[in-house]
mmCIF file of the N, C-alpha and C atoms, coordinates in Angstrom:
data_MODEL
# 
_entry.id   MODEL 
# 
loop_
_atom_site.group_PDB 
_atom_site.id 
_atom_site.type_symbol 
_atom_site.label_atom_id 
_atom_site.label_alt_id 
_atom_site.label_comp_id 
_atom_site.label_asym_id 
_atom_site.label_entity_id 
_atom_site.label_seq_id 
_atom_site.pdbx_PDB_ins_code 
_atom_site.Cartn_x 
_atom_site.Cartn_y 
_atom_site.Cartn_z 
_atom_site.occupancy 
_atom_site.B_iso_or_equiv 
_atom_site.pdbx_formal_charge 
_atom_site.auth_seq_id 
_atom_site.auth_comp_id 
_atom_site.auth_asym_id 
_atom_site.auth_atom_id 
_atom_site.pdbx_PDB_model_num 
ATOM 1   N N  . MET A 1 1  ? 20.579 19.182 13.671 1.00 0.00 ? 1  MET A N  1 
ATOM 2   C CA . MET A 1 1  ? 21.552 18.062 14.181 1.00 0.00 ? 1  MET A CA 1 
ATOM 3   C C  . MET A 1 1  ? 22.435 18.851 15.225 1.00 0.00 ? 1  MET A C  1 
ATOM 4   N N  . TYR A 1 2  ? 22.225 17.939 16.172 1.00 0.00 ? 2  TYR A N  1 
ATOM 5   C CA . TYR A 1 2  ? 23.433 18.393 17.125 1.00 0.00 ? 2  TYR A CA 1 
ATOM 6   C C  . TYR A 1 2  ? 24.302 17.222 17.454 1.00 0.00 ? 2  TYR A C  1 
ATOM 7   N N  . GLU A 1 3  ? 25.552 17.829 18.212 1.00 0.00 ? 3  GLU A N  1 
ATOM 8   C CA . GLU A 1 3  ? 26.316 16.739 18.943 1.00 0.00 ? 3  GLU A CA 1 
ATOM 9   C C  . GLU A 1 3  ? 26.479 16.822 20.320 1.00 0.00 ? 3  GLU A C  1 
ATOM 10  N N  . ILE A 1 4  ? 26.506 15.754 20.788 1.00 0.00 ? 4  ILE A N  1 
ATOM 11  C CA . ILE A 1 4  ? 26.200 15.547 22.497 1.00 0.00 ? 4  ILE A CA 1 
ATOM 12  C C  . ILE A 1 4  ? 27.560 14.912 23.110 1.00 0.00 ? 4  ILE A C  1 
ATOM 13  N N  . ASP A 1 5  ? 27.882 15.116 23.955 1.00 0.00 ? 5  ASP A N  1 
ATOM 14  C CA . ASP A 1 5  ? 29.028 14.422 24.932 1.00 0.00 ? 5  ASP A CA 1 
ATOM 15  C C  . ASP A 1 5  ? 27.979 14.109 26.029 1.00 0.00 ? 5  ASP A C  1 
ATOM 16  N N  . THR A 1 6  ? 27.776 12.564 25.977 1.00 0.00 ? 6  THR A N  1 
ATOM 17  C CA . THR A 1 6  ? 27.112 11.876 26.909 1.00 0.00 ? 6  THR A CA 1 
ATOM 18  C C  . THR A 1 6  ? 28.182 11.891 28.692 1.00 0.00 ? 6  THR A C  1 
ATOM 19  N N  . ARG A 1 7  ? 29.372 12.105 28.133 1.00 0.00 ? 7  ARG A N  1 
ATOM 20  C CA . ARG A 1 7  ? 30.340 11.705 29.330 1.00 0.00 ? 7  ARG A CA 1 
ATOM 21  C C  . ARG A 1 7  ? 30.181 13.070 30.700 1.00 0.00 ? 7  ARG A C  1 
ATOM 22  N N  . GLU A 1 8  ? 29.624 14.033 30.181 1.00 0.00 ? 8  GLU A N  1 
ATOM 23  C CA . GLU A 1 8  ? 29.191 15.315 31.024 1.00 0.00 ? 8  GLU A CA 1 
ATOM 24  C C  . GLU A 1 8  ? 28.018 15.004 31.744 1.00 0.00 ? 8  GLU A C  1 
ATOM 25  N N  . ALA A 1 9  ? 26.948 13.925 31.333 1.00 0.00 ? 9  ALA A N  1 
ATOM 26  C CA . ALA A 1 9  ? 25.540 13.805 31.705 1.00 0.00 ? 9  ALA A CA 1 
ATOM 27  C C  . ALA A 1 9  ? 25.580 12.850 33.009 1.00 0.00 ? 9  ALA A C  1 
ATOM 28  N N  . SER A 1 10 ? 24.252 13.013 33.547 1.00 0.00 ? 10 SER A N  1 
ATOM 29  C CA . SER A 1 10 ? 24.121 12.160 34.358 1.00 0.00 ? 10 SER A CA 1 
ATOM 30  C C  . SER A 1 10 ? 24.056 10.609 33.839 1.00 0.00 ? 10 SER A C  1 
ATOM 31  N N  . ASP A 1 11 ? 23.578 9.898  34.685 1.00 0.00 ? 11 ASP A N  1 
ATOM 32  C CA . ASP A 1 11 ? 23.022 8.561  34.579 1.00 0.00 ? 11 ASP A CA 1 
ATOM 33  C C  . ASP A 1 11 ? 21.829 8.227  34.851 1.00 0.00 ? 11 ASP A C  1 
ATOM 34  N N  . VAL A 1 12 ? 21.266 8.396  33.811 1.00 0.00 ? 12 VAL A N  1 
ATOM 35  C CA . VAL A 1 12 ? 19.464 8.613  35.079 1.00 0.00 ? 12 VAL A CA 1 
ATOM 36  C C  . VAL A 1 12 ? 18.721 6.961  34.614 1.00 0.00 ? 12 VAL A C  1 
ATOM 37  N N  . LEU A 1 13 ? 19.191 6.051  34.439 1.00 0.00 ? 13 LEU A N  1 
ATOM 38  C CA . LEU A 1 13 ? 18.631 4.642  34.333 1.00 0.00 ? 13 LEU A CA 1 
ATOM 39  C C  . LEU A 1 13 ? 17.530 4.524  35.606 1.00 0.00 ? 13 LEU A C  1 
ATOM 40  N N  . ALA A 1 14 ? 18.279 5.137  36.937 1.00 0.00 ? 14 ALA A N  1 
ATOM 41  C CA . ALA A 1 14 ? 17.289 4.423  37.996 1.00 0.00 ? 14 ALA A CA 1 
ATOM 42  C C  . ALA A 1 14 ? 16.591 5.796  38.089 1.00 0.00 ? 14 ALA A C  1 
ATOM 43  N N  . VAL A 1 15 ? 16.288 6.918  37.683 1.00 0.00 ? 15 VAL A N  1 
ATOM 44  C CA . VAL A 1 15 ? 15.365 7.835  37.392 1.00 0.00 ? 15 VAL A CA 1 
ATOM 45  C C  . VAL A 1 15 ? 14.004 7.492  37.232 1.00 0.00 ? 15 VAL A C  1 
ATOM 46  N N  . ASP A 1 16 ? 12.994 7.518  38.066 1.00 0.00 ? 16 ASP A N  1 
ATOM 47  C CA . ASP A 1 16 ? 11.580 7.761  37.575 1.00 0.00 ? 16 ASP A CA 1 
ATOM 48  C C  . ASP A 1 16 ? 11.266 8.707  36.642 1.00 0.00 ? 16 ASP A C  1 
ATOM 49  N N  . ALA A 1 17 ? 11.529 10.143 36.984 1.00 0.00 ? 17 ALA A N  1 
ATOM 50  C CA . ALA A 1 17 ? 11.185 10.812 36.079 1.00 0.00 ? 17 ALA A CA 1 
ATOM 51  C C  . ALA A 1 17 ? 12.148 12.234 36.274 1.00 0.00 ? 17 ALA A C  1 
ATOM 52  N N  . SER A 1 18 ? 12.257 13.028 35.302 1.00 0.00 ? 18 SER A N  1 
ATOM 53  C CA . SER A 1 18 ? 13.424 13.982 35.312 1.00 0.00 ? 18 SER A CA 1 
ATOM 54  C C  . SER A 1 18 ? 12.736 15.301 35.944 1.00 0.00 ? 18 SER A C  1 
ATOM 55  N N  . ALA A 1 19 ? 13.477 15.865 36.853 1.00 0.00 ? 19 ALA A N  1 
ATOM 56  C CA . ALA A 1 19 ? 13.145 16.945 37.414 1.00 0.00 ? 19 ALA A CA 1 
ATOM 57  C C  . ALA A 1 19 ? 14.407 17.905 37.290 1.00 0.00 ? 19 ALA A C  1 
ATOM 58  N N  . PRO A 1 20 ? 14.340 19.156 37.064 1.00 0.00 ? 20 PRO A N  1 
ATOM 59  C CA . PRO A 1 20 ? 15.546 20.394 37.323 1.00 0.00 ? 20 PRO A CA 1 
ATOM 60  C C  . PRO A 1 20 ? 16.684 20.136 38.036 1.00 0.00 ? 20 PRO A C  1 
ATOM 61  N N  . ASP A 1 21 ? 16.063 19.099 39.476 1.00 0.00 ? 21 ASP A N  1 
ATOM 62  C CA . ASP A 1 21 ? 17.554 18.882 40.210 1.00 0.00 ? 21 ASP A CA 1 
ATOM 63  C C  . ASP A 1 21 ? 17.828 17.484 40.280 1.00 0.00 ? 21 ASP A C  1 
ATOM 64  N N  . ASN A 1 22 ? 17.509 16.673 39.484 1.00 0.00 ? 22 ASN A N  1 
ATOM 65  C CA . ASN A 1 22 ? 17.616 15.415 39.946 1.00 0.00 ? 22 ASN A CA 1 
ATOM 66  C C  . ASN A 1 22 ? 18.692 14.599 38.538 1.00 0.00 ? 22 ASN A C  1 
ATOM 67  N N  . HIS A 1 23 ? 18.917 15.828 37.845 1.00 0.00 ? 23 HIS A N  1 
ATOM 68  C CA . HIS A 1 23 ? 20.010 15.214 36.544 1.00 0.00 ? 23 HIS A CA 1 
ATOM 69  C C  . HIS A 1 23 ? 21.066 16.310 36.092 1.00 0.00 ? 23 HIS A C  1 
ATOM 70  N N  . LYS A 1 24 ? 21.805 15.949 35.320 1.00 0.00 ? 24 LYS A N  1 
ATOM 71  C CA . LYS A 1 24 ? 22.492 16.627 34.655 1.00 0.00 ? 24 LYS A CA 1 
ATOM 72  C C  . LYS A 1 24 ? 22.427 16.700 33.012 1.00 0.00 ? 24 LYS A C  1 
ATOM 73  N N  . ALA A 1 25 ? 21.873 17.446 32.275 1.00 0.00 ? 25 ALA A N  1 
ATOM 74  C CA . ALA A 1 25 ? 21.730 17.098 31.070 1.00 0.00 ? 25 ALA A CA 1 
ATOM 75  C C  . ALA A 1 25 ? 22.818 17.155 29.895 1.00 0.00 ? 25 ALA A C  1 
ATOM 76  N N  . ALA A 1 26 ? 23.043 16.032 29.122 1.00 0.00 ? 26 ALA A N  1 
ATOM 77  C CA . ALA A 1 26 ? 24.284 16.129 28.218 1.00 0.00 ? 26 ALA A CA 1 
ATOM 78  C C  . ALA A 1 26 ? 24.299 17.630 27.419 1.00 0.00 ? 26 ALA A C  1 
ATOM 79  N N  . PRO A 1 27 ? 25.722 18.387 27.269 1.00 0.00 ? 27 PRO A N  1 
ATOM 80  C CA . PRO A 1 27 ? 25.825 19.344 26.653 1.00 0.00 ? 27 PRO A CA 1 
ATOM 81  C C  . PRO A 1 27 ? 25.644 18.947 24.773 1.00 0.00 ? 27 PRO A C  1 
ATOM 82  N N  . LYS A 1 28 ? 24.951 20.283 24.466 1.00 0.00 ? 28 LYS A N  1 
ATOM 83  C CA . LYS A 1 28 ? 24.997 19.749 22.949 1.00 0.00 ? 28 LYS A CA 1 
ATOM 84  C C  . LYS A 1 28 ? 25.166 20.788 22.265 1.00 0.00 ? 28 LYS A C  1 
ATOM 85  N N  . THR A 1 29 ? 25.451 20.492 21.084 1.00 0.00 ? 29 THR A N  1 
ATOM 86  C CA . THR A 1 29 ? 25.908 21.757 20.247 1.00 0.00 ? 29 THR A CA 1 
ATOM 87  C C  . THR A 1 29 ? 25.711 21.798 18.865 1.00 0.00 ? 29 THR A C  1 
ATOM 88  N N  . LEU A 1 30 ? 24.806 22.669 18.529 1.00 0.00 ? 30 LEU A N  1 
ATOM 89  C CA . LEU A 1 30 ? 24.151 22.754 16.774 1.00 0.00 ? 30 LEU A CA 1 
ATOM 90  C C  . LEU A 1 30 ? 25.523 22.783 15.936 1.00 0.00 ? 30 LEU A C  1 
ATOM 91  N N  . VAL A 1 31 ? 25.107 21.486 14.805 1.00 0.00 ? 31 VAL A N  1 
ATOM 92  C CA . VAL A 1 31 ? 26.227 21.215 14.081 1.00 0.00 ? 31 VAL A CA 1 
ATOM 93  C C  . VAL A 1 31 ? 25.763 21.437 12.658 1.00 0.00 ? 31 VAL A C  1 
ATOM 94  N N  . ALA A 1 32 ? 24.375 21.262 12.454 1.00 0.00 ? 32 ALA A N  1 
ATOM 95  C CA . ALA A 1 32 ? 23.770 21.564 11.151 1.00 0.00 ? 32 ALA A CA 1 
ATOM 96  C C  . ALA A 1 32 ? 22.209 21.714 11.263 1.00 0.00 ? 32 ALA A C  1 
ATOM 97  N N  . ASP A 1 33 ? 21.664 22.870 10.878 1.00 0.00 ? 33 ASP A N  1 
ATOM 98  C CA . ASP A 1 33 ? 20.237 23.385 10.888 1.00 0.00 ? 33 ASP A CA 1 
ATOM 99  C C  . ASP A 1 33 ? 19.815 23.015 9.574  1.00 0.00 ? 33 ASP A C  1 
ATOM 100 N N  . PHE A 1 34 ? 19.109 21.884 9.460  1.00 0.00 ? 34 PHE A N  1 
ATOM 101 C CA . PHE A 1 34 ? 18.575 21.493 8.100  1.00 0.00 ? 34 PHE A CA 1 
ATOM 102 C C  . PHE A 1 34 ? 17.859 22.622 7.311  1.00 0.00 ? 34 PHE A C  1 
ATOM 103 N N  . ALA A 1 35 ? 17.091 23.208 7.859  1.00 0.00 ? 35 ALA A N  1 
ATOM 104 C CA . ALA A 1 35 ? 16.029 24.150 7.028  1.00 0.00 ? 35 ALA A CA 1 
ATOM 105 C C  . ALA A 1 35 ? 16.895 25.096 6.393  1.00 0.00 ? 35 ALA A C  1 
ATOM 106 N N  . THR A 1 36 ? 18.164 25.802 7.135  1.00 0.00 ? 36 THR A N  1 
ATOM 107 C CA . THR A 1 36 ? 18.875 26.947 6.554  1.00 0.00 ? 36 THR A CA 1 
ATOM 108 C C  . THR A 1 36 ? 19.775 26.097 5.734  1.00 0.00 ? 36 THR A C  1 
ATOM 109 N N  . ARG A 1 37 ? 20.063 24.838 5.475  1.00 0.00 ? 37 ARG A N  1 
ATOM 110 C CA . ARG A 1 37 ? 20.706 24.513 4.213  1.00 0.00 ? 37 ARG A CA 1 
ATOM 111 C C  . ARG A 1 37 ? 20.253 23.672 3.141  1.00 0.00 ? 37 ARG A C  1 
ATOM 112 N N  . GLY A 1 38 ? 18.613 24.096 3.241  1.00 0.00 ? 38 GLY A N  1 
ATOM 113 C CA . GLY A 1 38 ? 17.703 23.635 2.060  1.00 0.00 ? 38 GLY A CA 1 
ATOM 114 C C  . GLY A 1 38 ? 16.919 22.523 2.020  1.00 0.00 ? 38 GLY A C  1 
ATOM 115 N N  . LEU A 1 39 ? 17.010 22.064 3.234  1.00 0.00 ? 39 LEU A N  1 
ATOM 116 C CA . LEU A 1 39 ? 16.599 20.852 3.614  1.00 0.00 ? 39 LEU A CA 1 
ATOM 117 C C  . LEU A 1 39 ? 15.020 21.004 4.332  1.00 0.00 ? 39 LEU A C  1 
ATOM 118 N N  . SER A 1 40 ? 14.159 21.933 3.941  1.00 0.00 ? 40 SER A N  1 
ATOM 119 C CA . SER A 1 40 ? 13.297 22.233 5.307  1.00 0.00 ? 40 SER A CA 1 
ATOM 120 C C  . SER A 1 40 ? 11.930 21.191 5.113  1.00 0.00 ? 40 SER A C  1 
ATOM 121 N N  . LEU A 1 41 ? 12.103 20.429 4.009  1.00 0.00 ? 41 LEU A N  1 
ATOM 122 C CA . LEU A 1 41 ? 11.282 18.973 3.761  1.00 0.00 ? 41 LEU A CA 1 
ATOM 123 C C  . LEU A 1 41 ? 11.750 18.136 4.370  1.00 0.00 ? 41 LEU A C  1 
ATOM 124 N N  . LEU A 1 42 ? 13.037 18.090 5.208  1.00 0.00 ? 42 LEU A N  1 
ATOM 125 C CA . LEU A 1 42 ? 13.627 17.002 5.584  1.00 0.00 ? 42 LEU A CA 1 
ATOM 126 C C  . LEU A 1 42 ? 12.911 17.133 7.179  1.00 0.00 ? 42 LEU A C  1 
ATOM 127 N N  . ASP A 1 43 ? 11.467 16.911 7.674  1.00 0.00 ? 43 ASP A N  1 
ATOM 128 C CA . ASP A 1 43 ? 11.065 17.264 8.773  1.00 0.00 ? 43 ASP A CA 1 
ATOM 129 C C  . ASP A 1 43 ? 11.034 16.372 10.166 1.00 0.00 ? 43 ASP A C  1 
ATOM 130 N N  . ASN A 1 44 ? 11.267 15.080 9.676  1.00 0.00 ? 44 ASN A N  1 
ATOM 131 C CA . ASN A 1 44 ? 10.988 13.975 10.399 1.00 0.00 ? 44 ASN A CA 1 
ATOM 132 C C  . ASN A 1 44 ? 12.136 12.998 10.361 1.00 0.00 ? 44 ASN A C  1 
ATOM 133 N N  . THR A 1 45 ? 13.485 13.295 10.907 1.00 0.00 ? 45 THR A N  1 
ATOM 134 C CA . THR A 1 45 ? 14.171 12.736 10.755 1.00 0.00 ? 45 THR A CA 1 
ATOM 135 C C  . THR A 1 45 ? 14.824 12.213 12.045 1.00 0.00 ? 45 THR A C  1 
ATOM 136 N N  . GLU A 1 46 ? 14.432 10.328 11.501 1.00 0.00 ? 46 GLU A N  1 
ATOM 137 C CA . GLU A 1 46 ? 14.354 9.808  12.612 1.00 0.00 ? 46 GLU A CA 1 
ATOM 138 C C  . GLU A 1 46 ? 15.907 8.189  12.374 1.00 0.00 ? 46 GLU A C  1 
ATOM 139 N N  . GLY A 1 47 ? 16.554 8.689  11.498 1.00 0.00 ? 47 GLY A N  1 
ATOM 140 C CA . GLY A 1 47 ? 17.691 7.873  11.269 1.00 0.00 ? 47 GLY A CA 1 
ATOM 141 C C  . GLY A 1 47 ? 19.046 8.635  11.322 1.00 0.00 ? 47 GLY A C  1 
ATOM 142 N N  . LEU A 1 48 ? 20.380 7.755  11.182 1.00 0.00 ? 48 LEU A N  1 
ATOM 143 C CA . LEU A 1 48 ? 21.798 8.530  11.099 1.00 0.00 ? 48 LEU A CA 1 
ATOM 144 C C  . LEU A 1 48 ? 22.384 7.496  10.601 1.00 0.00 ? 48 LEU A C  1 
ATOM 145 N N  . CYS A 1 49 ? 23.046 7.324  9.685  1.00 0.00 ? 49 CYS A N  1 
ATOM 146 C CA . CYS A 1 49 ? 24.265 6.062  9.780  1.00 0.00 ? 49 CYS A CA 1 
ATOM 147 C C  . CYS A 1 49 ? 25.372 6.915  9.185  1.00 0.00 ? 49 CYS A C  1 
ATOM 148 N N  . TRP A 1 50 ? 26.590 6.235  9.357  1.00 0.00 ? 50 TRP A N  1 
ATOM 149 C CA . TRP A 1 50 ? 27.959 6.583  8.681  1.00 0.00 ? 50 TRP A CA 1 
ATOM 150 C C  . TRP A 1 50 ? 27.883 5.957  7.350  1.00 0.00 ? 50 TRP A C  1 
ATOM 151 N N  . GLY A 1 51 ? 28.312 6.523  6.335  1.00 0.00 ? 51 GLY A N  1 
ATOM 152 C CA . GLY A 1 51 ? 28.362 5.720  5.092  1.00 0.00 ? 51 GLY A CA 1 
ATOM 153 C C  . GLY A 1 51 ? 30.399 5.352  5.197  1.00 0.00 ? 51 GLY A C  1 
ATOM 154 N N  . PRO A 1 52 ? 30.144 5.181  4.015  1.00 0.00 ? 52 PRO A N  1 
ATOM 155 C CA . PRO A 1 52 ? 31.740 4.786  3.619  1.00 0.00 ? 52 PRO A CA 1 
ATOM 156 C C  . PRO A 1 52 ? 32.552 5.993  4.073  1.00 0.00 ? 52 PRO A C  1 
ATOM 157 N N  . ASP A 1 53 ? 33.906 6.039  4.099  1.00 0.00 ? 53 ASP A N  1 
ATOM 158 C CA . ASP A 1 53 ? 34.991 7.057  3.519  1.00 0.00 ? 53 ASP A CA 1 
ATOM 159 C C  . ASP A 1 53 ? 34.839 7.610  2.094  1.00 0.00 ? 53 ASP A C  1 
ATOM 160 N N  . LEU A 1 54 ? 35.023 9.011  2.273  1.00 0.00 ? 54 LEU A N  1 
ATOM 161 C CA . LEU A 1 54 ? 35.016 9.340  0.963  1.00 0.00 ? 54 LEU A CA 1 
ATOM 162 C C  . LEU A 1 54 ? 36.397 9.681  0.576  1.00 0.00 ? 54 LEU A C  1 
ATOM 163 N N  . PRO A 1 55 ? 36.918 9.674  -0.821 1.00 0.00 ? 55 PRO A N  1 
ATOM 164 C CA . PRO A 1 55 ? 37.946 9.954  -1.478 1.00 0.00 ? 55 PRO A CA 1 
ATOM 165 C C  . PRO A 1 55 ? 38.949 10.752 -0.755 1.00 0.00 ? 55 PRO A C  1 
ATOM 166 N N  . ASN A 1 56 ? 38.382 11.837 -0.346 1.00 0.00 ? 56 ASN A N  1 
ATOM 167 C CA . ASN A 1 56 ? 39.437 13.026 0.918  1.00 0.00 ? 56 ASN A CA 1 
ATOM 168 C C  . ASN A 1 56 ? 39.672 12.753 2.258  1.00 0.00 ? 56 ASN A C  1 
ATOM 169 N N  . GLY A 1 57 ? 39.116 11.433 2.204  1.00 0.00 ? 57 GLY A N  1 
ATOM 170 C CA . GLY A 1 57 ? 39.492 11.020 3.903  1.00 0.00 ? 57 GLY A CA 1 
ATOM 171 C C  . GLY A 1 57 ? 38.237 11.165 5.071  1.00 0.00 ? 57 GLY A C  1 
ATOM 172 N N  . HIS A 1 58 ? 37.459 12.154 4.318  1.00 0.00 ? 58 HIS A N  1 
ATOM 173 C CA . HIS A 1 58 ? 36.299 12.620 5.022  1.00 0.00 ? 58 HIS A CA 1 
ATOM 174 C C  . HIS A 1 58 ? 35.049 11.491 5.260  1.00 0.00 ? 58 HIS A C  1 
ATOM 175 N N  . ARG A 1 59 ? 34.481 11.559 6.293  1.00 0.00 ? 59 ARG A N  1 
ATOM 176 C CA . ARG A 1 59 ? 33.273 10.603 6.350  1.00 0.00 ? 59 ARG A CA 1 
ATOM 177 C C  . ARG A 1 59 ? 31.985 11.070 6.039  1.00 0.00 ? 59 ARG A C  1 
ATOM 178 N N  . LEU A 1 60 ? 30.938 9.843  5.310  1.00 0.00 ? 60 LEU A N  1 
ATOM 179 C CA . LEU A 1 60 ? 29.807 10.346 4.700  1.00 0.00 ? 60 LEU A CA 1 
ATOM 180 C C  . LEU A 1 60 ? 28.763 10.101 5.610  1.00 0.00 ? 60 LEU A C  1 
ATOM 181 N N  . LEU A 1 61 ? 28.032 10.988 6.352  1.00 0.00 ? 61 LEU A N  1 
ATOM 182 C CA . LEU A 1 61 ? 26.547 11.001 7.084  1.00 0.00 ? 61 LEU A CA 1 
ATOM 183 C C  . LEU A 1 61 ? 25.279 10.838 6.579  1.00 0.00 ? 61 LEU A C  1 
ATOM 184 N N  . VAL A 1 62 ? 24.458 9.900  6.624  1.00 0.00 ? 62 VAL A N  1 
ATOM 185 C CA . VAL A 1 62 ? 23.200 9.747  6.128  1.00 0.00 ? 62 VAL A CA 1 
ATOM 186 C C  . VAL A 1 62 ? 22.396 10.009 6.929  1.00 0.00 ? 62 VAL A C  1 
ATOM 187 N N  . ALA A 1 63 ? 21.540 11.032 6.566  1.00 0.00 ? 63 ALA A N  1 
ATOM 188 C CA . ALA A 1 63 ? 20.052 11.179 7.538  1.00 0.00 ? 63 ALA A CA 1 
ATOM 189 C C  . ALA A 1 63 ? 18.945 10.457 6.424  1.00 0.00 ? 63 ALA A C  1 
ATOM 190 N N  . VAL A 1 64 ? 18.123 9.776  7.384  1.00 0.00 ? 64 VAL A N  1 
ATOM 191 C CA . VAL A 1 64 ? 16.792 9.441  6.592  1.00 0.00 ? 64 VAL A CA 1 
ATOM 192 C C  . VAL A 1 64 ? 15.589 10.226 7.239  1.00 0.00 ? 64 VAL A C  1 
ATOM 193 N N  . SER A 1 65 ? 14.585 10.666 6.377  1.00 0.00 ? 65 SER A N  1 
ATOM 194 C CA . SER A 1 65 ? 13.509 10.639 7.224  1.00 0.00 ? 65 SER A CA 1 
ATOM 195 C C  . SER A 1 65 ? 12.265 9.979  6.424  1.00 0.00 ? 65 SER A C  1 
ATOM 196 N N  . ASP A 1 66 ? 10.970 9.715  7.320  1.00 0.00 ? 66 ASP A N  1 
ATOM 197 C CA . ASP A 1 66 ? 10.123 9.179  6.658  1.00 0.00 ? 66 ASP A CA 1 
ATOM 198 C C  . ASP A 1 66 ? 8.782  9.915  6.809  1.00 0.00 ? 66 ASP A C  1 
ATOM 199 N N  . ASP A 1 67 ? 7.869  9.100  5.641  1.00 0.00 ? 67 ASP A N  1 
ATOM 200 C CA . ASP A 1 67 ? 6.382  9.932  5.498  1.00 0.00 ? 67 ASP A CA 1 
ATOM 201 C C  . ASP A 1 67 ? 5.827  9.721  6.823  1.00 0.00 ? 67 ASP A C  1 
ATOM 202 N N  . ASN A 1 68 ? 5.448  8.793  7.359  1.00 0.00 ? 68 ASN A N  1 
ATOM 203 C CA . ASN A 1 68 ? 4.356  8.770  8.338  1.00 0.00 ? 68 ASN A CA 1 
ATOM 204 C C  . ASN A 1 68 ? 3.255  7.928  7.992  1.00 0.00 ? 68 ASN A C  1 
ATOM 205 N N  . PHE A 1 69 ? 3.325  7.492  6.677  1.00 0.00 ? 69 PHE A N  1 
ATOM 206 C CA . PHE A 1 69 ? 2.267  7.496  5.593  1.00 0.00 ? 69 PHE A CA 1 
ATOM 207 C C  . PHE A 1 69 ? 1.134  8.411  5.938  1.00 0.00 ? 69 PHE A C  1 
ATOM 208 N N  . ASN A 1 70 ? 1.919  9.643  5.707  1.00 0.00 ? 70 ASN A N  1 
ATOM 209 C CA . ASN A 1 70 ? 0.955  10.732 5.336  1.00 0.00 ? 70 ASN A CA 1 
ATOM 210 C C  . ASN A 1 70 ? 1.816  11.404 3.900  1.00 0.00 ? 70 ASN A C  1 
ATOM 211 N N  . PRO A 1 71 ? 0.364  11.806 3.147  1.00 0.00 ? 71 PRO A N  1 
ATOM 212 C CA . PRO A 1 71 ? 0.619  12.474 1.936  1.00 0.00 ? 71 PRO A CA 1 
ATOM 213 C C  . PRO A 1 71 ? 1.314  13.532 1.994  1.00 0.00 ? 71 PRO A C  1 
ATOM 214 N N  . LEU A 1 72 ? 1.357  14.246 2.754  1.00 0.00 ? 72 LEU A N  1 
ATOM 215 C CA . LEU A 1 72 ? 1.949  15.707 2.561  1.00 0.00 ? 72 LEU A CA 1 
ATOM 216 C C  . LEU A 1 72 ? 3.474  15.437 3.306  1.00 0.00 ? 72 LEU A C  1 
ATOM 217 N N  . GLN A 1 73 ? 4.030  14.158 3.827  1.00 0.00 ? 73 GLN A N  1 
ATOM 218 C CA . GLN A 1 73 ? 5.246  14.000 3.771  1.00 0.00 ? 73 GLN A CA 1 
ATOM 219 C C  . GLN A 1 73 ? 5.901  13.256 2.812  1.00 0.00 ? 73 GLN A C  1 
ATOM 220 N N  . ILE A 1 74 ? 7.269  13.302 2.994  1.00 0.00 ? 74 ILE A N  1 
ATOM 221 C CA . ILE A 1 74 ? 8.024  12.240 1.640  1.00 0.00 ? 74 ILE A CA 1 
ATOM 222 C C  . ILE A 1 74 ? 9.173  11.763 2.711  1.00 0.00 ? 74 ILE A C  1 
ATOM 223 N N  . THR A 1 75 ? 9.561  10.447 2.134  1.00 0.00 ? 75 THR A N  1 
ATOM 224 C CA . THR A 1 75 ? 10.795 9.653  2.802  1.00 0.00 ? 75 THR A CA 1 
ATOM 225 C C  . THR A 1 75 ? 11.822 10.151 2.100  1.00 0.00 ? 75 THR A C  1 
ATOM 226 N N  . GLN A 1 76 ? 12.797 10.640 2.239  1.00 0.00 ? 76 GLN A N  1 
ATOM 227 C CA . GLN A 1 76 ? 13.993 11.076 1.627  1.00 0.00 ? 76 GLN A CA 1 
ATOM 228 C C  . GLN A 1 76 ? 15.423 11.078 2.934  1.00 0.00 ? 76 GLN A C  1 
ATOM 229 N N  . PHE A 1 77 ? 16.197 10.191 1.877  1.00 0.00 ? 77 PHE A N  1 
ATOM 230 C CA . PHE A 1 77 ? 17.614 10.388 2.520  1.00 0.00 ? 77 PHE A CA 1 
ATOM 231 C C  . PHE A 1 77 ? 18.612 11.775 1.811  1.00 0.00 ? 77 PHE A C  1 
ATOM 232 N N  . ALA A 1 78 ? 19.409 12.549 3.086  1.00 0.00 ? 78 ALA A N  1 
ATOM 233 C CA . ALA A 1 78 ? 20.287 13.380 2.809  1.00 0.00 ? 78 ALA A CA 1 
ATOM 234 C C  . ALA A 1 78 ? 21.587 12.801 3.029  1.00 0.00 ? 78 ALA A C  1 
ATOM 235 N N  . ALA A 1 79 ? 22.653 13.096 2.254  1.00 0.00 ? 79 ALA A N  1 
ATOM 236 C CA . ALA A 1 79 ? 24.188 12.802 2.625  1.00 0.00 ? 79 ALA A CA 1 
ATOM 237 C C  . ALA A 1 79 ? 24.970 13.734 3.111  1.00 0.00 ? 79 ALA A C  1 
ATOM 238 N N  . PHE A 1 80 ? 25.472 13.883 3.420  1.00 0.00 ? 80 PHE A N  1 
ATOM 239 C CA . PHE A 1 80 ? 26.400 14.874 4.309  1.00 0.00 ? 80 PHE A CA 1 
ATOM 240 C C  . PHE A 1 80 ? 27.929 14.553 4.339  1.00 0.00 ? 80 PHE A C  1 
ATOM 241 N N  . GLU A 1 81 ? 28.829 15.476 4.251  1.00 0.00 ? 81 GLU A N  1 
ATOM 242 C CA . GLU A 1 81 ? 30.159 15.096 4.033  1.00 0.00 ? 81 GLU A CA 1 
ATOM 243 C C  . GLU A 1 81 ? 30.566 15.874 5.296  1.00 0.00 ? 81 GLU A C  1 
ATOM 244 N N  . PHE A 1 82 ? 30.976 14.873 6.438  1.00 0.00 ? 82 PHE A N  1 
ATOM 245 C CA . PHE A 1 82 ? 31.556 15.114 7.792  1.00 0.00 ? 82 PHE A CA 1 
ATOM 246 C C  . PHE A 1 82 ? 33.038 15.407 7.836  1.00 0.00 ? 82 PHE A C  1 
ATOM 247 N N  . THR A 1 83 ? 33.372 16.790 8.847  1.00 0.00 ? 83 THR A N  1 
ATOM 248 C CA . THR A 1 83 ? 34.726 17.272 8.302  1.00 0.00 ? 83 THR A CA 1 
ATOM 249 C C  . THR A 1 83 ? 35.211 17.173 9.479  1.00 0.00 ? 83 THR A C  1 
ATOM 250 N N  . GLY A 1 84 ? 34.249 16.579 10.602 1.00 0.00 ? 84 GLY A N  1 
ATOM 251 C CA . GLY A 1 84 ? 35.124 16.924 12.198 1.00 0.00 ? 84 GLY A CA 1 
ATOM 252 C C  . GLY A 1 84 ? 35.942 15.751 12.357 1.00 0.00 ? 84 GLY A C  1 
# 
């Protein structure tokens, strides 16, 4: 999971196709590698949402992955305490 800052990126609404010289990508910072956190089966993450504030004042972030109707994948939710 990456944090990005779109303020430094180019507006590409009118760009037909991206090329190295016609846009500036948003800078990104890795904030969580699911595989190194014991979540290697969380392989098809398609959604993120904020949950309620936690008692300690931090936020709850919920991720969801779906199974794509594939018996080798599973639908699952993972909840994280956001401290940033």
